[in-house]
VODRENPA-335520 format. One record per residue (C-alpha): x, y, z; residue in one letter. Coordinates in steps of 0.1 Angstrom, whole numbers, always signed. Layout:
    east   north      up   type
       X       Y       Z      A
...
//
This chain:
    east   north      up   type
    -474    +404   +1093      M
    -465    +424   +1122      N
    -455    +391   +1145      N
    -434    +383   +1114      L
    -414    +415   +1110      L
    -413    +414   +1151      G
    -394    +379   +1150      D
    -371    +393   +1118      F
    -360    +419   +1141      R
    -354    +399   +1175      F
    -337    +374   +1151      A
    -315    +403   +1138      L
    -306    +412   +1176      R
    -300    +378   +1188      T
    -279    +369   +1158      L
    -258    +403   +1166      A
    -251    +391   +1199      R
    -236    +362   +1189      A
    -215    +374   +1157      P
    -188    +345   +1157      G
    -220    +318   +1155      F
    -236    +341   +1127      A
    -204    +344   +1109      A
    -194    +306   +1106      V
    -232    +297   +1098      A
    -232    +323   +1068      I
    -200    +313   +1057      V
    -209    +278   +1056      T
    -241    +283   +1039      L
    -227    +307   +1014      A
    -204    +279   +1005      L
    -233    +251    +999      A
    -257    +275    +988      I
    -231    +291    +963      G
    -219    +257    +947      V
    -260    +249    +942      N
    -263    +281    +928      S
    -234    +278    +903      A
    -242    +243    +892      V
    -278    +253    +888      F
    -270    +282    +863      S
    -248    +261    +845      L
    -274    +237    +841      V
    -303    +262    +834      D
    -277    +276    +805      S
    -271    +246    +789      V
    -297    +223    +791      V
    -327    +237    +807      L
    -331    +270    +786      R
    -349    +266    +752      P
    -324    +270    +722      V
    -351    +274    +700      V
    -368    +306    +705      P
    -403    +298    +690      L
    -422    +267    +700      R
    -391    +242    +704      P
    -413    +212    +708      A
    -424    +214    +670      E
    -387    +218    +657      V
    -371    +185    +645      V
    -337    +177    +624      N
    -342    +156    +594      V
    -318    +126    +587      F
    -315    +101    +555      T
    -299     +67    +558      A
    -299     +39    +528      R
    -327     +15    +538      A
    -320     -11    +557      G
    -281      +1    +562      A
    -266      +4    +594      S
    -255     +39    +601      K
    -250     +47    +562      D
    -264     +81    +566      Y
    -256    +112    +542      R
    -271    +149    +539      Q
    -296    +159    +512      F
    -290    +176    +483      S
    -305    +211    +473      H
    -333    +191    +450      G
    -341    +166    +479      E
    -346    +199    +498      F
    -370    +216    +482      L
    -391    +184    +475      A
    -394    +183    +515      L
    -403    +217    +519      R
    -430    +218    +492      E
    -449    +189    +515      N
    -471    +207    +539      N
    -488    +175    +551      D
    -462    +169    +575      L
    -438    +199    +576      F
    -450    +234    +583      A
    -417    +245    +569      D
    -382    +232    +561      V
    -348    +250    +560      A
    -315    +243    +548      A
    -282    +249    +569      V
    -246    +241    +564      Q
    -215    +251    +578      F
    -179    +258    +562      A
    -145    +279    +574      L
    -146    +312    +563      A
    -116    +339    +568      G
    -127    +371    +579      I
    -107    +402    +574      G
     -78    +405    +550      R
     -40    +405    +549      D
     -23    +400    +586      E
     -55    +405    +602      S
     -75    +375    +588      M
     -85    +347    +610      R
    -103    +318    +604      R
    -141    +310    +619      S
    -168    +289    +613      F
    -199    +303    +588      A
    -232    +288    +587      F
    -250    +288    +553      F
    -290    +288    +558      V
    -317    +290    +535      S
    -339    +325    +535      D
    -365    +307    +558      N
    -343    +294    +585      F
    -344    +322    +610      F
    -385    +325    +605      H
    -384    +288    +611      L
    -369    +289    +645      V
    -388    +317    +654      G
    -360    +348    +659      T
    -360    +384    +648      A
    -330    +404    +639      P
    -316    +426    +663      A
    -304    +450    +636      A
    -311    +454    +600      G
    -325    +424    +583      R
    -321    +385    +570      F
    -318    +372    +537      F
    -341    +370    +509      S
    -352    +342    +489      A
    -333    +356    +460      A
    -298    +357    +478      E
    -304    +319    +489      C
    -309    +309    +452      R
    -282    +283    +444      P
    -252    +303    +426      N
    -268    +336    +432      S
    -240    +350    +445      N
    -250    +381    +461      V
    -223    +391    +487      P
    -244    +395    +518      V
    -240    +384    +554      V
    -256    +384    +587      V
    -233    +388    +616      A
    -238    +371    +652      S
    -245    +397    +679      W
    -214    +388    +696      S
    -191    +393    +666      F
    -207    +429    +661      W
    -198    +435    +699      Q
    -162    +424    +688      H
    -164    +449    +662      E
    -172    +474    +686      G
    -209    +476    +686      G
    -208    +506    +664      R
    -243    +520    +647      P
    -231    +518    +614      D
    -223    +483    +612      F
    -252    +471    +592      V
    -245    +484    +558      G
    -207    +482    +562      S
    -186    +458    +543      T
    -169    +428    +556      L
    -142    +407    +537      R
    -147    +371    +540      V
    -124    +349    +523      N
    -111    +381    +506      G
    -143    +394    +491      R
    -163    +424    +501      P
    -194    +411    +518      Y
    -220    +437    +526      T
    -236    +436    +562      V
    -273    +433    +559      I
    -283    +422    +596      G
    -275    +409    +631      V
    -291    +381    +650      T
    -305    +385    +682      A
    -282    +385    +714      E
    -275    +349    +725      G
    -288    +331    +694      F
    -270    +303    +682      S
    -292    +285    +658      G
    -299    +248    +672      L
    -269    +247    +697      H
    -268    +252    +733      A
    -231    +261    +736      L
    -217    +276    +703      I
    -227    +297    +676      A
    -211    +309    +644      P
    -202    +343    +640      E
    -212    +348    +605      L
    -243    +334    +585      W
    -245    +336    +551      L
    -271    +330    +527      P
    -269    +295    +505      L
    -265    +313    +473      G
    -227    +317    +480      V
    -221    +284    +491      F
    -199    +274    +458      T
    -173    +304    +468      Q
    -163    +283    +498      F
    -147    +248    +508      A
    -169    +223    +517      A
    -163    +213    +551      P
    -144    +186    +570      F
    -129    +170    +540      G
    -157    +170    +518      G
    -150    +168    +481      N
    -145    +205    +467      T
    -151    +195    +430      N
    -187    +193    +436      V
    -200    +227    +453      T
    -229    +233    +427      D
    -261    +233    +448      L
    -280    +226    +417      N
    -261    +193    +412      S
    -281    +162    +420      P
    -249    +146    +437      K
    -241    +173    +460      N
    -251    +157    +492      Y
    -245    +185    +516      T
    -275    +198    +533      L
    -287    +197    +566      N
    -323    +198    +573      L
    -343    +216    +598      T
    -379    +214    +600      A
    -409    +225    +617      R
    -439    +202    +624      L
    -474    +212    +615      Q
    -489    +224    +647      P
    -504    +195    +669      G
    -484    +170    +650      L
    -465    +148    +678      T
    -431    +134    +668      L
    -441     +98    +670      E
    -473    +108    +646      A
    -449    +123    +619      A
    -427     +93    +623      Q
    -457     +71    +608      G
    -456     +95    +580      R
    -420     +92    +572      L
    -422     +64    +545      P
    -439     +78    +520      V
    -416    +110    +520      L
    -388     +87    +515      A
    -400     +71    +488      R
    -407    +103    +471      R
    -368    +112    +479      L
    -359     +80    +465      T
    -374     +87    +430      T
    -352    +119    +432      L
    -319    +101    +432      Q
    -295    +103    +401      P
    -296     +70    +379      P
    -267     +55    +392      D
    -278     +54    +427      A
    -284     +25    +444      T
    -307     +17    +472      G
    -335     +29    +488      A
    -338     +59    +512      R
    -353     +60    +546      E
    -360     +91    +568      L
    -355     +98    +603      Q
    -366    +126    +623      I
    -356    +139    +659      E
    -355    +169    +683      H
    -323    +189    +674      P
    -293    +179    +698      S
    -283    +206    +719      R
    -245    +199    +720      F
    -241    +185    +685      S
    -234    +193    +649      L
    -235    +162    +638      S
    -250    +150    +604      T
    -262    +117    +618      T
    -287    +113    +644      P
    -274    +121    +680      S
    -288    +117    +717      H
    -279    +140    +746      D
    -284    +118    +770      G
    -246    +123    +786      S
    -247    +158    +793      P
    -284    +153    +808      T
    -269    +125    +832      V
    -240    +147    +840      L
    -261    +176    +845      A
    -284    +153    +872      V
    -251    +142    +886      T
    -237    +175    +892      L
    -269    +185    +910      L
    -269    +157    +930      G
    -235    +161    +941      M
    -242    +200    +948      A
    -274    +189    +968      G
    -248    +164    +988      C
    -228    +195    +997      V
    -261    +216   +1008      L
    -270    +188   +1030      L
    -240    +185   +1045      I
    -238    +221   +1054      A
    -272    +217   +1070      C
    -264    +190   +1090      L
    -234    +210   +1102      N
    -256    +238   +1111      L
    -282    +216   +1127      A
    -258    +205   +1150      N
    -249    +239   +1157      M
    -284    +249   +1164      L
    -289    +216   +1185      L
    -261    +227   +1207      A
    -271    +263   +1206      R
    -309    +252   +1215      G
    -292    +235   +1245      T
    -273    +265   +1258      A
    -307    +285   +1254      R
    -331    +261   +1270      A
    -337    +282   +1298      R
    -343    +310   +1279      E
    -369    +294   +1260      M
    -383    +276   +1292      A
    -387    +313   +1304      V
    -406    +323   +1272      R
    -428    +291   +1275      L
    -434    +300   +1311      A
    -446    +333   +1306      I
    -471    +326   +1280      G
    -456    +322   +1245      A
    -468    +290   +1226      T
    -447    +265   +1211      R
    -455    +275   +1179      W
    -445    +309   +1184      Q
    -409    +295   +1195      V
    -410    +275   +1165      V
    -416    +302   +1144      R
    -389    +322   +1160      Q
    -363    +297   +1157      L
    -374    +294   +1118      L
    -373    +327   +1112      V
    -337    +330   +1126      E
    -325    +301   +1104      G
    -342    +319   +1077      L
    -322    +351   +1084      V
    -289    +331   +1083      L
    -299    +314   +1051      A
    -308    +344   +1033      L
    -276    +363   +1043      A
    -257    +331   +1031      G
    -277    +328    +998      G
    -269    +364    +992      A
    -232    +357    +995      L
    -232    +320    +980      G
    -247    +339    +948      L
    -215    +363    +945      L
    -198    +330    +950      F
    -213    +312    +923      A
    -210    +343    +899      V
    -172    +343    +907      W
    -167    +306    +903      T
    -190    +308    +868      N
    -166    +334    +855      S
    -137    +316    +858      L
    -151    +286    +843      L
    -165    +306    +812      L
    -132    +323    +807      G
    -118    +287    +807      S
    -142    +276    +781      L
    -136    +308    +761      R
     -98    +300    +761      T
    -107    +264    +750      L
    -132    +275    +721      F
    -111    +305    +705      S
     -90    +276    +690      S
    -120    +264    +675      M
    -134    +298    +659      N
    -168    +295    +675      F
    -187    +322    +695      S
    -192    +306    +728      L
    -232    +317    +737      V
    -235    +297    +770      M
    -241    +325    +798      N
    -243    +313    +831      P
    -252    +344    +846      R
    -280    +350    +874      P
    -314    +354    +856      D
    -347    +351    +873      A
    -345    +313    +873      M
    -313    +312    +890      V
    -327    +337    +913      L
    -355    +318    +922      G
    -333    +286    +922      A
    -311    +303    +950      T
    -342    +315    +972      L
    -356    +279    +969      L
    -322    +265    +982      F
    -324    +290   +1010      C
    -356    +279   +1020      L
    -347    +246   +1018      L
    -314    +251   +1040      A
    -339    +268   +1063      T
    -363    +237   +1067      L
    -332    +211   +1067      L
    -310    +227   +1096      F
    -337    +246   +1114      S
    -369    +228   +1118      L
    -355    +198   +1136      G
    -336    +220   +1162      P
    -364    +241   +1166      A
    -389    +215   +1173      L
    -364    +200   +1197      R
    -360    +233   +1218      T
    -398    +239   +1219      S
    -405    +206   +1235      R
    -391    +222   +1267      A
    -394    +205   +1302      D
    -401    +239   +1323      L
    -393    +224   +1357      V
    -362    +207   +1346      Q
    -348    +235   +1323      D
    -354    +263   +1347      L
    -336    +244   +1375      K
    -307    +229   +1353      A
    -274    +249   +1347      Q
    -262    +249   +1314      A
    -234    +228   +1318      G
    -254    +198   +1329      D
    -253    +170   +1306      P
    -286    +164   +1283      A
    -278    +127   +1282      V
    -266     +98   +1300      R
    -250     +65   +1292      G
    -225     +56   +1264      R
    -247     +44   +1239      W
    -271     +73   +1247      N
    -243     +97   +1240      R
    -229     +75   +1212      F
    -261     +80   +1194      F
    -270    +113   +1206      A
    -286    +134   +1179      P
    -258    +157   +1176      R
    -232    +129   +1167      H
    -258    +110   +1144      L
    -257    +139   +1122      L
    -221    +141   +1124      V
    -220    +105   +1110      M
    -242    +113   +1084      A
    -221    +142   +1071      Q
    -190    +120   +1074      M
    -210     +95   +1056      T
    -220    +118   +1024      L
    -185    +133   +1025      S
    -170    +100   +1015      L
    -195     +92    +990      V
    -183    +128    +973      L
    -149    +121    +980      L
    -149     +86    +965      F
    -164    +104    +932      A
    -139    +129    +932      A
    -113    +101    +932      G
    -129     +84    +904      L
    -127    +112    +883      F
     -92    +124    +892      L
     -84     +88    +881      R
     -98     +90    +849      G
     -77    +122    +844      A
     -44    +108    +855      L
     -52     +79    +831      K
     -65    +103    +801      A
     -32    +119    +804      G
     -10     +89    +807      A
     -29     +73    +776      L
      -7     +50    +750      D
     -17     +75    +720      L
      +1     +51    +695      G
     +18     +81    +682      F
     +43    +104    +694      E
     +33    +140    +697      P
     +66    +149    +718      T
     +92    +165    +696      G
     +67    +172    +666      G
     +55    +205    +655      L
     +23    +212    +635      I
     +16    +241    +610      A
     -21    +246    +599      E
     -28    +261    +569      M
     -59    +266    +549      D
     -60    +275    +514      F
     -94    +281    +509      S
     -92    +315    +528      L
     -76    +329    +499      G
     -95    +311    +473      D
     -66    +296    +457      T
     -71    +265    +432      S
     -67    +229    +441      E
     -36    +227    +418      A
     -22    +260    +433      D
     -30    +251    +468      A
     -15    +211    +461      K
     +15    +227    +447      R
     +22    +252    +472      T
     +15    +226    +503      M
     +43    +202    +487      L
     +62    +229    +483      A
     +63    +238    +519      A
     +68    +204    +529      L
    +105    +207    +513      D
    +110    +240    +526      R
    +104    +229    +563      V
    +120    +194    +558      R
    +153    +216    +549      A
    +151    +236    +584      V
    +184    +223    +606      P
    +168    +200    +632      G
    +139    +187    +613      V
    +140    +148    +601      Q
    +107    +146    +587      N
     +74    +165    +574      T
     +44    +154    +558      A
      +4    +166    +554      L
     -25    +155    +566      A
     -62    +164    +566      T
     -68    +159    +601      Q
     -50    +158    +630      V
     -55    +132    +663      P
     -68    +153    +692      Y
     -79    +184    +666      G
    -117    +185    +682      N
    -128    +180    +645      I
    -129    +148    +627      T
    -138    +134    +592      N
    -149     +97    +590      S
    -162     +75    +562      S
    -181     +41    +561      R
    -160     +16    +546      I
    -169     -22    +537      V
    -152     -48    +517      P
    -154     -46    +479      A
    -168     -81    +475      T
    -193     -76    +506      A
    -230     -84    +497      A
    -258     -59    +507      P
    -265     -54    +540      S
    -290     -82    +556      A
    -302     -58    +581      K
    -331     -46    +559      A
    -347     -79    +564      V
    -331     -88    +598      D
    -319     -61    +620      K
    -302     -86    +645      N
    -279     -96    +614      A
    -242     -85    +616      P
    -230     -53    +599      D
    -203     -60    +571      N
    -190     -24    +575      G
    -173      -1    +594      A
    -172     +37    +601      D
    -135     +51    +600      A
    -113     +81    +606      Y
    -104     +93    +572      L
     -74    +112    +567      T
     -55    +124    +536      A
     -16    +121    +541      V
     +15    +125    +524      T
     +45     +99    +520      P
     +64    +100    +554      G
     +34    +105    +579      Y
     +38     +74    +596      F
     +73     +81    +602      D
     +68    +121    +609      T
     +40    +114    +635      V
     +54     +81    +652      G
     +28     +56    +642      V
     +45     +24    +635      R
     +36      +9    +598      L
     +32     -30    +609      R
     +30     -44    +574      R
     +28     -32    +536      G
     +44      -1    +525      R
     +39     +38    +525      D
     +23     +58    +499      F
     +46     +69    +469      T
     +48    +106    +458      F
     +27     +97    +426      T
      +3     +83    +445      E
      -2    +114    +468      A
      +0    +142    +443      A
     -18    +126    +409      D
     -54    +121    +416      K
     -54     +98    +385      A
     -32     +73    +401      S
     -45     +40    +414      R
     -65     +39    +444      R
     -50     +30    +476      V
     -51     +26    +513      A
     -36     +21    +547      I
     -56      +9    +574      I
     -49      +4    +613      D
     -51     -31    +627      E
     -84     -24    +645      D
    -101     -12    +614      L
     -87     -46    +596      A
    -103     -70    +623      K
    -137     -53    +616      K
    -140     -55    +579      L
    -116     -88    +576      F
    -123    -108    +611      P
     -99    -141    +607      G
     -82    -129    +576      G
     -54    -110    +562      D
     -66     -77    +552      A
     -34     -68    +533      L
     -39     -68    +494      G
     -79     -67    +499      Q
     -98     -45    +481      R
    -123     -21    +501      I
    -150      +6    +490      R
    -169     +35    +504      Y
    -205     +31    +510      T
    -212     +61    +497      E
    -193     +67    +463      P
    -174    +101    +463      P
    -197    +129    +447      A
    -171    +137    +421      D
    -172    +104    +404      G
    -140     +90    +416      S
    -140     +52    +420      P
    -152     +43    +453      A
    -128     +10    +457      E
     -92     +10    +468      M
     -67     -17    +478      E
     -54     -20    +512      I
     -15     -16    +506      V
      -4     -12    +544      G
     -15     -19    +579      L
      -4      +7    +609      C
      -5      +1    +647      A
     -39     +13    +664      P
     -41     +52    +676      L
     -62     +70    +693      R
     -80    +100    +678      H
     -94    +116    +707      D
     -91    +110    +744      V
    -128     +99    +744      L
    -123     +77    +717      D
    -132     +41    +729      Q
    -118     +22    +695      G
    -156     +23    +680      S
    -138     +38    +646      L
    -106     +25    +633      G
     -82     +46    +608      H
     -84     +48    +573      L
     -56     +67    +553      F
     -57     +75    +517      V
     -30     +97    +496      P
     -36    +134    +495      L
     -49    +136    +462      A
     -74    +114    +463      Q
     -90    +133    +494      S
     -81    +166    +488      Y
     -88    +191    +515      N
     -77    +230    +515      A
     -72    +229    +549      N
     -42    +208    +563      V
     -17    +203    +587      F
     +21    +202    +579      L
     +38    +177    +606      H
     +76    +181    +611      A
     +96    +157    +632      R
    +126    +176    +652      L
    +157    +156    +661      A
    +152    +169    +698      T
    +122    +162    +723      K
    +134    +190    +745      D
    +107    +214    +750      P
    +133    +245    +750      A
    +146    +235    +714      M
    +112    +226    +705      V
    +101    +263    +712      A
    +132    +277    +693      V
    +123    +257    +663      S
     +95    +273    +661      L
    +108    +304    +650      G
    +128    +287    +623      S
    +101    +267    +607      V
     +76    +302    +607      R
    +107    +316    +587      A
    +109    +289    +563      A
     +70    +289    +557      L
     +72    +330    +553      R
    +102    +327    +531      G
     +81    +303    +506      L
     +51    +329    +508      D
     +46    +359    +529      P
      +7    +352    +523      D
      +9    +320    +532      L
     -25    +312    +551      P
     -11    +295    +584      V
     -37    +296    +610      L
     -14    +283    +636      R
     +24    +271    +642      L
     +23    +249    +677      V
     +41    +221    +693      P
     +22    +190    +687      F
     +18    +187    +727      T
      +3    +221    +729      A
     -24    +212    +703      L
     -32    +179    +723      I
     -35    +205    +755      E
     -64    +219    +738      K
     -85    +189    +732      N
    -121    +192    +745      I
    -124    +158    +758      G
     -92    +159    +775      L
    -106    +195    +792      W
    -136    +178    +800      V
    -121    +149    +820      V
     -99    +173    +838      R
    -130    +199    +846      V
    -150    +169    +859      G
    -121    +159    +882      A
    -120    +196    +893      T
    -157    +200    +900      L
    -158    +166    +919      F
    -126    +174    +938      G
    -141    +211    +950      V
    -174    +192    +959      F
    -155    +166    +978      G
    -129    +191    +993      G
    -158    +215   +1005      I
    -175    +186   +1019      A
    -147    +173   +1039      L
    -141    +204   +1053      L
    -175    +209   +1063      L
    -174    +175   +1081      A
    -144    +180   +1098      S
    -154    +213   +1111      I
    -187    +196   +1120      G
    -171    +170   +1140      L
    -146    +191   +1157      Y
    -176    +214   +1167      G
    -193    +184   +1183      V
    -162    +167   +1202      K
    -155    +205   +1213      A
    -188    +212   +1228      Y
    -190    +178   +1242      A
    -157    +181   +1260      V
    -168    +213   +1272      G
    -205    +197   +1284      R
    -183    +172   +1304      R
    -160    +193   +1323      T
    -172    +184   +1355      R
    -174    +147   +1345      E
    -135    +149   +1334      I
    -126    +164   +1366      G
    -144    +140   +1388      I
    -126    +110   +1369      R
     -94    +125   +1372      M
    -100    +133   +1407      A
    -107     +99   +1412      L
     -75     +88   +1397      G
     -80     +86   +1361      A
     -48     +96   +1343      D
     -44    +119   +1309      R
     -42     +87   +1289      R
     -75     +73   +1301      D
     -92    +106   +1295      I
     -75    +110   +1261      F
     -88     +75   +1251      S
    -121     +82   +1263      L
    -127    +111   +1239      I
    -106     +92   +1210      M
    -124     +59   +1213      R
    -159     +75   +1209      Q
    -149     +94   +1178      G
    -131     +67   +1163      A
    -163     +42   +1169      G
    -183     +70   +1150      Q
    -159     +72   +1122      I
    -161     +35   +1118      A
    -197     +33   +1115      V
    -199     +64   +1091      A
    -171     +49   +1070      L
    -189     +16   +1069      G
    -225     +34   +1056      A
    -203     +55   +1033      G
    -186     +25   +1015      V
    -217     +13   +1005      G
    -234     +46    +993      L
    -201     +49    +977      S
    -204     +17    +958      L
    -238     +26    +946      L
    -227     +63    +937      A
    -198     +47    +913      G
    -227     +26    +895      Q
    -246     +59    +891      V
    -214     +76    +878      L
    -203     +45    +855      A
    -216     +59    +822      S
    -192     +92    +828      M
    -160     +74    +839      L
    -132     +72    +819      Y
    -114     +41    +821      K
    -120     +35    +856      V
    -141     +12    +875      S
    -170     +22    +897      P
    -159      +0    +924      R
    -124     +13    +921      D
    -104      +0    +952      P
     -78     +27    +947      V
    -101     +56    +949      A
    -123     +42    +977      L
     -93     +32    +997      G
     -79     +71    +996      I
    -110     +87   +1001      A
    -120     +65   +1033      A
     -81     +72   +1046      S
     -84    +110   +1038      V
    -118    +113   +1056      L
    -105     +88   +1083      A
     -74    +111   +1090      L
     -92    +148   +1089      A
    -118    +131   +1114      T
     -90    +118   +1137      L
     -76    +152   +1136      L
    -110    +170   +1145      A
    -115    +143   +1172      C
     -77    +150   +1187      Y
     -79    +185   +1191      L
    -106    +184   +1216      P
     -93    +154   +1234      A
     -59    +171   +1237      R
     -78    +199   +1255      R
     -98    +173   +1276      A
     -65    +162   +1288      V
     -53    +195   +1301      K
     -83    +202   +1324      V
     -72    +210   +1359      A
     -94    +188   +1384      P
     -97    +214   +1406      N
    -111    +242   +1385      A
    -133    +216   +1365      A
    -148    +205   +1398      L
    -156    +243   +1403      R
    -169    +250   +1370      A
    -205    +253   +1360      E
//
């Protein structure tokens, strides 16, 4: 131990005598270790850290689908929930969850947020305790009990000042007073790794809230057997694996089938899977993409660390050559080879620890920037962001591991090489004597091999950055199928004021007339969802004459239905949004206002091809696979075909679009579209005030949540944000790698020129001109660049295949990205060679011959 402490003291003194070298080494390591710590803290927060507090491996989500039908999922009724909860053979406990929009506050201060409705056992099932107060009782969660109590999230409590009397206070939710009875634990999100609701409400008050995302509000009574509105989460019996539990599901499924209403069709089947960390979907989902992204980010960050370590290894090799006589003296007076290696490793560890400490600060800063961006993004989505990539014990341990790994990577090789001293040669040699002779020996010297490895890895990172940048550019230049420029959107939610459906529809239609009368407004329309709006509502559609699915007997049989984004609209929607109506007609005012009018629909051409391949969809009849819960007819006639349009930046065309009249799929949350006569952004901004005044003139208490240009709403799209952040992250990795590789190459070339000062002087004394000397230095550098680019192209193409699943509209072998990456790297490295070569031609022969 004393020897090790002595090595540390000696290492500090040695590095203090070389402040320039120490500063460069520490900054290089800080960048590399900081990038790795930042990425690991993100991955730890989002992917590795358990979401369920208590024995997460036992918790599963439960799904139900029509037996044999593909993707025909629905939620559970309250009766089905009770039936599953009573089963003790498979599940130790079953809890119900649902979410809806709620208005928090009152009057001008009211804001909309997501609220989660849960059964009384939900918090106990996942294994969390309240930070203050208590959770719900069974009586409060009984259907239609309407006990006005609420549990607040930790973040909401802090937003309210964290006052000690918060529990027991009154909070207005949807205009009604609710008593706060508890606060969830800090960071608790339920089952999601990123977001959490601000409020938790008992199932007993569910009827007081609008059904979420287009659900029919006419059936909110949980006691109704047709009210399929609950998502179920269960805890398996202790010791029961997921595979073993799946074998027992058919028995439970048959029991659920017997509970269906008499007019229900088809048997049900059950499915279970561990909760998705990133989805609130009511259908099974998989977290493969985020996991792949996390592994890729860690891999890219690891490449940056490796490049930095190769850079430092080069510096230590050069420093070891300069210290050859010192090491020879130490060996000559009795030091063992192990003592020399240990001393050099300790010096490397000191550098790594200093770089790691600085890198940790860099990681905290960069993650704070990313977290701020995320909070801004999610602020418009009414969620609390629970992801918190702050340094904890896991991140600190990982940073220490990165330091130790870096020490081994950049110190061990140079230390072993330095410890193999030739005492006679090194004690006699001058500091300037060349270590190697011969063109090929010099070309493939260890220092040059390390630089070529840096350039190879840098090309891989630059190519990856280019692929993501190309994807971001393509995402920004997509043909949307609609025209956002020159459009305004006003989002209104009539459920926040507890407005009846009839009154809400009258006010909605009156708002259309008011806004249409504003000078400069050409068209107006209402819609229940908006493209690029981050929230989707979809339904499964089949031709009305379709036979039952053959998948019950043949899993490979073609599916006769298709999923579609479901949007209820008013007449004029297509002209207002800029979607081309190709054939047929628009809806009439009667169809949009009267629920009893005949059932009609407009679909896009993509959905038409899926439902009626090779046939004409216009005039055909289609139906929902799950009939509306309010008993409305499931069939409708196609009266129009519109051009395809995108619903999201990541939408790959898997879903078509189904449009129905507003009255036939009413939702209290609607978007009022206005098409202006101008596309000038300045004039659009001016029109915002006029439209706002028109809406306030209709009703000062109109529940307008936001009024923005359509283009501004698109900029808030999560998919677009993900694509852009991916391009930024990989661009940062590539930029750091290029910087480190260029600095490394410059350092090696500068060191090589310094070592060859006498040789250059002799060449010039024998008649070589400055052009010959310049060509000598540049030719070797160009050859090394060519070797590195050749190896880098092969590795880049392999990396492209690994990244293929995350690329957006870009080939993993994209020649443009590869060409630009190779050109940038070649130019940067040639510049790094040019500067030492330029210095070499300025060497005076007489001074060079007297050197060293």
